[in-house]
N, C-alpha and C positions, 0 to 999 in steps of 0.2 A: 504494500500500500504506500502511495506517495503522499507526502505532506506539503500542503500549500500554505504559504503566508499570504493572506488576503488583506490588503490595505484598503481601508474604507469598507469593511465587511458589513457594516450595519447601515450603509447608505443605499441609495436606489439601485445602482449597479450591483453592489456587493450582496445585497439581500437576494437578488435574482440569481446570482452565481451560487449562493448557498442553497437556494431552493432547487436549482437544477442538480447540484451534486446530491442533495438529500433524496431527490426523487429518482435519480438515474445512475449515480456513480458513487454512492457511499461505500461500496466495497472496493473502490479503486483509490479514493482520495479521502484524507482527513485534513481538516482546515484549522489553522491558527488565525484568529481574527485580530487585527489591530484597528481600533477606531477610537475616536474621541468620546463616543457614547459608551457608558459602562455596561449596558446590557442590550440584548436584542430588543429593538423598539416595538416590534409587533408581538412580543411575549410568546413567540413560538420557540419551541425547543428543537434544535437541529442536532441529530445524533452525529452528524459528520463534523461538528465543531469540537475539536480537541480541547482548546482553551481560548480565552479571549483576553486581550490586553486593552486597557483604557488609558489613553494618553495622547500627547501632542506629537504629531508627525515630525515637527521641527526640533524635537528634543533628541539630539543624537545619542545621549547617554541611554535614554529609554529604548531607542532603536537597537543599540548594541546589546542591551539586556535581552531583548527578544531573540536575537540571533544566538546569544550565548546559551540560552535555555532550550533551544530547539534546533533540530536538523531539518532543513528544508530542501525539497526537490524543485520547487517552483515558487516564484513570487508573482502574484497578480496585483498590479498597481492600478486600482480603480479610484484613487483618492484625489480630490482637488478641493482647495479651500475657497475657490472663487468660481464665478460663472461669467460668461463673456460680457453681458450687459452691465455688470457691477464691478468689472476689473479696472477700476479707475486709478488704482494705486499700484504703479509698476513695481515699486520697491517691495510692497507687501507680497505681490505675486511671486517675485524672485525669492524673497526670504521664506515664504511659507510653502512654496511648491518646488521651485528649481533647486535651491540649495539642499533641502531635505532629501530630494531625490538623488542628488549626487552623493550625499551621505549614505543613502540606501545602497547605491551601487558599490560604494567602497566597502560596506558591510558584506555584501554578497561576495566580492572578490576575496576579502579576508577569510570568509567562511566556506569558500569553495562552492558557492551556489551560482550556477551558470544561467539558469533559465528564468526569464522574466517576460510577462505579458504586460504591455502598457496600453491603457485606454487613452488614446489621443482623441482628436475631434476633427471630423470632416469639415464641417462648416467653418469653424474657427481657424483651422490650418489654411484652408484654401482662400479664405477671405472673400472679397466680392469681385474676383476676376471674371470677366465676361466670357465664359466658356459654356458650351452645351453640357459637357460632362467633365468632371475632374479626374485626372489620372494620377496615380501615385508618383509618376516620374516627372511631373511638371514642376516648374518653379512656383514657389508659394509665397504669398505676401499677406500674412495675417493683419487684420485691422484692429484687433483688440490685444491688450496686454496678455489676456488669457491665452490667446492663440500664439502669441510670440513665445510665451513660456512653454506651451505644449511643443512647439517646434524645437525650441532649445533642448528640451528633454529628449526628443527624438534624436537629435544630433549627438547628444552625450551617450545615449544608448548605443548608437552605431560606433562611436569612438571607443567605448569600453568593449564592444565586440571585437574591434580590431586590436586593441592593446592588451586586453585581459581575457579574451575568449568568452565573454558573455554571449548568450544566445537570445537576443530579444525578438519578440513578436509584437509589432506595433500595429494596433488596429485603429484606423481612422473611421470613426463611427458616424452614421447619420443621426437623425433626431429620434431617440428612443422614447417610448411611452409604455405605460403599463403599471403593474402593481408595485407596491413598496415605494411610491414616489412621495417625497416629503417636501420638496422645494416649493416655495410660494412665488419664486421669481423666474424660474427656468423650466421650460418644458410646456409648450402651449397646450398640448392635448390634455395633460393632467391638470394643469392649473385652471384651464377653462372649464373642464368637467367638474372640478371641485367648486368653482364659482357657480356653475349651473345647479349643482346639488344643494348649495347653500343659499340659493335664490339671490345671489349677488350679481351685480353688473360687472362683466369682465372688461378690462381695458386693453385694447389692442395697441401695441407700439407700431405706429405707421398706418398705412391704408388698407391692410389686410390682403394685399395682393402678392406678398412675398411667397415664393414657391420653394418648397423643400421636400426632401425625402424623409419619410417617417417609417420607423421599424418598431415592431412590437418587441419589447425588451427580452422576453423569454425566447423568441426566435433568434435574437442576436446571441444570447448565451448558448443556445444550441449550436449555432454556427461557430462560436468561439471554441467550444470544446471539440468540435469536428477538426478545427485547425490544430488544437493542442494534441489531440489523439493522433493526428497525422505527423506530428513532430515538425511542424512548420516553424522555422526559426530564421533569424537574420533577415526578416522581411517586414515591409510596410504594406498593409493590405486595407483597401477600402471595404467597409462592410455597410451595406444599405439594402433596402428592400427593392429598389427600382420603382417604387410607387410614389409619384409626386402629387402634392396637393398644396393649394394656397392656404393661408391662414383662414381666409373666409370659407373655403371648402370645409375645413375642420370645424369651424364654428357653426356653419349651417347643418353639418351632420349631427352635431350635438343637439341643435335645436329641433331636429326631427325626432330625436329621442326624448328631449325635455323641452316641450314647446314654450315654456315660460322663460327660457334662457334669453338674456339680453346682453348686448355688449356695446361699447362705445370706442371711438378711435382717438388716440392721443398722438403726441409727437413721437416720431420714430427715433429709435436709438441709433447713434452713429456707429455702433459696434455690431448692428444687426446686418446679416447678409440677406440680400434681396432675392437671390436665386441660387440654389445649390443642388446639384445632382452629381452623384458619384458614378464613375465608371467602375463597374464591378467585374470586368472581364477577367482580371487576375484571380479574384475569389472563385469565379465560376471554373476557371482552369484548374484550381486546386481541389475543390470539393464537389464539383459538378452541379447539377440542377438543385436549387433549393427553393422550389416553388411552394413549399409549405409556409414560407414567410408571408405574413399578413393574410394568410388564407382564413377567411371567416372571421376576421378581427373587426367587430362592430361595436 
């Protein structure tokens, strides 16, 4: 059985990783969770969780303690302290995300842990470049500090692969939605649905015509473990559904389910990307057809 260190294990992505392992792979993986939250926020008990650590990712002493007390086969880094629209403090982004990730990589090197999966960002990395589809090989120009730091982490991962034989798998993910979503600022599908259920008016940043790729989070995690099980390393891979929708499309769909739902339009965020579609040919070439994605997701 392999042991995974899951950073951000009780957040949106991390909880869905735990649920997937619990339901499908708990005879293959056990998980050590590191998160700032002391307990599982949904009060579920996951048998696959070996132990949990509550603390600050930027505390290098705390990180060293975790590695000293465990032997890991794989690190999954799903943690971020910021979101694109709120990443206004570049110093904070660097100090709370980039520098701690470099400390993490140094811990991995010192402890002989080579494999790491990093959750990057499709929209934030590619920025607002006017392309039909974004390929992993194109030059990228992030428009938010969040995206700049994500890109810098990608570059350090590849540098450590060259210098220290780390084996990173970097996934540039489209817009995920689904269960265990806690953010009130990021993730239009979940935040709008929460507003609809609470009978609140949802505020749209911009005119509602921004077009993006949306993927159901459990489908993403299924794809992720297909890549892990295939041993894909030293790669940057776009992961998206191939299903595009505008913000207005999303909101109108919610209103068909909840007719009392209302929204208003506000000033657009200068960090928001107006159109974003991922080229997933590389992913298709590795795992083949994944038509289960977004199938029947209403």
